[in-house]
C-alpha positions, 0 to 999 in steps of 0.5 A: 500500500502506498499513501501519498497525500501530498500527491493526492494518491493512494495505491493498493497492490496485491500480488500472488504467486498462484496459477495466474489467469489467461487473457479470457479469464482476466477479461472476465475477472471484473464481472461480478457474476463470474468466478472460477470457484466451484463453491459459489456463483459470484465473485464480487471482490474485484468488481467492488474494488474496481467500482470503489477505485473508479468512484474515487477518481482511480483505476483498477488494473489486473496483470496476469498470465498462466503460471506467473501469478496475478497482480491487482493494482487499485489507485484512488484520488487520496482526497476524493470525497467518495474514497472509502476509508482504509479501515483498521489495517492492524486488525485486518493483518492480524486476522489474515496472518492468524487465520491463514498460517500456511500462506506467506504474507508480505505487507508493506505500507509506504507513506510519504517515502517512509515504509513499514514491512511485516512478513508472516515468516517473522511471526513464525520465527517469533513463535519458534514454529509453534502455533502462531495463534497463541495470545503472546504471538497476537500481542507481539503482532499487534505491537509490531503493527502499531509501532510500525505504522505509527513510525511512518505516520500511518493510521492502523 
């Protein structure tokens, strides 16, 4: 995530190293009634993100090719009255990390040329390969996020 209030810009980028998408699926990915999942019939996430970006004077781009993973990049006019708030990034990251212990997350938040990074492997190291869902681990994670985001002037 890159916050640049001075340039009136917010960018959110999400990358994965999954199977990627061919051009046909990439073109359909923004359709709220399209999903490759068999567990449900709609895929609203990308269409909602794209709509939110467009309403706030921004764009949504999807870069993907089979075997190379996918990158989704949403940009927003930072000061736009219709830009949705970021929400509670501390609780969001805690939920993602403890709820998905087998996924490697790399969260970087940049604000006006200062950056903060958190990697899920650091949490695993802190827990000495034990369950990352211990109260001690959650306290460590919360403190790391609070101090890191405060250090760059970002709200948690």
